[in-house]
C-alpha positions in Angstrom: 16.9 6.0 8.8 13.6 5.5 7.0 11.7 2.3 7.7 8.4 1.2 6.4 6.8 -1.8 8.1 3.8 -3.5 6.5 1.3 -5.7 8.3 -2.2 -7.0 7.8 -1.7 -9.5 5.0 -3.1 -13.0 5.1 -5.4 -15.6 3.5 -8.9 -14.6 2.6 -11.7 -15.9 0.5 -12.8 -14.1 -2.6 -15.2 -11.4 -1.7 -13.6 -10.8 1.6 -11.7 -7.8 3.0 -8.3 -7.0 4.5 -6.7 -3.9 5.8 -3.0 -3.4 5.3 -1.0 -1.1 7.4 2.3 0.6 6.7 3.9 2.1 9.8 6.7 4.6 9.0 9.6 5.7 11.1 12.4 8.1 10.2 10.0 10.1 8.1 6.5 11.7 8.3 3.9 10.2 6.1 2.0 13.4 5.7 5.1 15.1 4.3 5.6 12.5 1.5 3.8 10.9 -1.4 3.0 7.4 -0.1 1.7 4.4 -2.0 0.9 0.7 -2.1 2.2 -1.6 -4.9 1.2 -5.1 -5.8 3.5 -7.8 -7.2 1.7 -10.9 -8.4 3.8 -14.1 -8.9 5.9 -13.8 -11.9 4.9 -10.3 -12.7 6.2 -6.7 -12.3 5.4 -4.6 -9.3 2.4 -2.3 -10.1 0.9 0.7 -8.4 -2.3 0.0 -6.5 -2.9 3.3 -4.8 -1.2 6.5 -4.0 -1.8 9.3 -1.6 0.0 12.6 -2.0 1.3 14.8 0.8 -1.6 17.1 -0.1 -4.0 14.3 0.5 -5.0 13.5 -3.1 -5.5 9.9 -4.0 -5.3 7.8 -7.2 -5.8 4.1 -7.9 -4.9 1.5 -10.4 -7.8 0.7 -12.7 -8.2 -2.9 -11.4 -8.9 -1.7 -7.8 -11.0 1.4 -8.3 -14.1 1.2 -6.2 -12.8 -1.7 -4.1 -9.6 -0.4 -2.4 -9.1 2.8 -0.4 -5.9 4.3 0.7 -5.8 6.5 3.8 -3.4 7.8 6.4 -3.4 8.5 10.1 -1.0 11.3 10.8 -1.1 10.8 14.5 0.0 7.2 14.1 2.3 8.0 11.1 0.7 5.1 9.3 -0.7 4.6 5.8 -3.5 2.1 5.3 -5.0 0.1 2.4 -8.5 -1.1 2.9 -9.2 -3.9 0.4 -12.8 -4.9 -0.2 -14.4 -7.4 -2.5 -11.0 -9.2 -3.0 -10.5 -11.3 -6.0 -8.0 -14.1 -6.7 -6.1 -11.9 -9.0 -5.3 -9.6 -6.0 -3.1 -12.3 -4.7 0.6 -11.3 -4.3 2.9 -9.3 -2.2 1.9 -5.8 -1.3 4.7 -3.2 -0.7 4.5 0.1 0.9 6.3 2.9 -0.9 7.5 6.4 0.1 8.9 9.0 -2.2 11.0 11.2 0.0 13.0 14.3 -0.7 12.7 17.9 -1.8 14.9 18.5 -4.8 16.2 15.0 -5.2 13.6 12.3 -4.3 14.4 8.9 -3.1 12.3 5.7 -3.2 11.9 3.7 0.0 10.2 0.3 0.2 8.9 -1.9 2.9 9.6 -5.6 3.1 6.1 -6.5 1.8 3.2 -8.4 3.1 1.6 -11.4 1.4 -2.0 -11.4 0.5 -3.6 -14.6 -0.8 -7.2 -14.7 -2.1 -8.7 -18.1 -2.6 -11.6 -18.7 -5.0 
């Protein structure tokens, strides 16, 4: 059974930093495309950052240059380092895994709340 457990959210002032963690079980993060999504209040969930199983990364336009996605294969964990946070970064951040060979399935964590005060 695949489980993704996020942690690291909290309240931070604008300009501050947070690091989110996504600990995976039941799957190997280096074998899947993994990502972080952001859902602001009243808005749809949007891609923030993705790291492929090959190690390539891509980012949403609003976070380029500020956020960095990485993974620690030994800990089977994916991270999102968030710097220079802005109030518009406020919302719930979800860890995502796309798992499968021929048929791929989406798995989500429960989310972690990030609140950036101005």
